[in-house]
C-alpha positions in Angstrom: -0.3 0.2 0.0 2.8 2.3 0.8 5.0 1.2 -2.3 1.9 2.3 -4.5 1.3 5.7 -2.3 4.8 6.8 -2.9 4.3 5.9 -6.8 1.4 7.9 -6.9 3.3 10.7 -5.2 6.3 10.4 -7.8 3.5 10.3 -10.7 1.9 13.3 -9.2 5.3 15.3 -9.0 6.3 14.3 -12.4 2.6 15.7 -13.7 3.0 18.8 -11.5 6.5 19.4 -13.0 5.4 18.5 -16.5 2.6 21.1 -15.7 5.0 23.9 -14.6 6.9 23.1 -17.9 4.0 23.4 -20.2 2.8 26.5 -18.1 6.2 28.0 -18.9 6.0 27.2 -22.1 2.6 28.9 -22.5 3.6 31.9 -20.9 6.2 32.0 -23.2 4.3 31.9 -26.1 1.8 34.4 -25.1 4.8 36.9 -24.3 5.9 36.3 -27.9 2.2 36.9 -28.9 2.2 39.6 -27.2 5.4 41.0 -28.6 4.3 40.2 -32.1 1.1 41.8 -31.5 3.2 45.2 -30.7 4.9 45.0 -33.5 1.9 44.3 -35.8 0.3 47.4 -34.2 3.4 49.3 -35.1 3.2 48.3 -38.4 0.1 49.1 -39.0 0.0 52.5 -37.9 3.0 53.0 -40.4 1.4 51.5 -43.0 -1.7 53.7 -42.6 0.7 56.9 -42.1 2.5 55.8 -45.3 -1.0 55.6 -47.0 -1.9 59.3 -45.9 1.6 60.3 -47.3 1.3 58.6 -50.2 -2.5 59.9 -50.8 -0.5 63.4 -50.2 2.2 63.1 -52.5 -0.3 61.8 -55.3 -2.0 65.1 -54.8 0.6 67.3 -55.0 2.0 65.4 -57.8 -1.1 66.0 -59.8 -1.3 69.7 -58.6 2.6 69.9 -59.9 1.6 68.0 -63.2 -1.5 70.6 -63.7 0.9 73.5 -63.4 3.6 72.1 -65.9 0.8 71.7 -68.5 -0.4 75.3 -67.6 3.1 76.7 -68.0 3.9 74.7 -71.0 0.7 76.3 -72.8 1.7 80.0 -71.2 5.1 78.9 -73.0 3.7 77.9 -76.3 1.2 80.7 -76.6 4.2 83.2 -75.6 6.2 81.7 -78.3 3.2 82.1 -81.1 3.0 85.6 -79.8 7.0 86.4 -80.3 6.6 84.8 -83.7 3.8 87.0 -84.7 5.5 90.0 -83.5 8.6 89.1 -85.3 6.6 89.0 -88.5 4.9 92.4 -87.8 8.4 94.0 -87.1 9.5 92.5 -90.5 6.9 93.5 -92.3 6.8 97.1 -90.8 10.9 97.3 -91.6 10.7 95.7 -95.0 8.9 98.6 -96.8 11.1 101.2 -94.8 14.4 99.4 -96.6 13.0 99.0 -99.9 13.7 101.6 -102.5 
């Protein structure tokens, strides 16, 4: 009877030891998952920030492209005006040089 009791006690101690080990492993896993969650949350915030920044940059690019097109149109119109003025000056100067 005592030997059975001793075996049961040893078995209980073994089970308790294994239980403590499992508990420690589970706690390690919980800590690891908490750390990963924290990293994921930081990454999520960074992604959201980058998304907002990207939208702002796209808008700025759109505005810049529109300004460039406007400047190119104005430049083209100015070149046409210069060409017309040069033609007018040439026409005005031509009769005064002819005999």
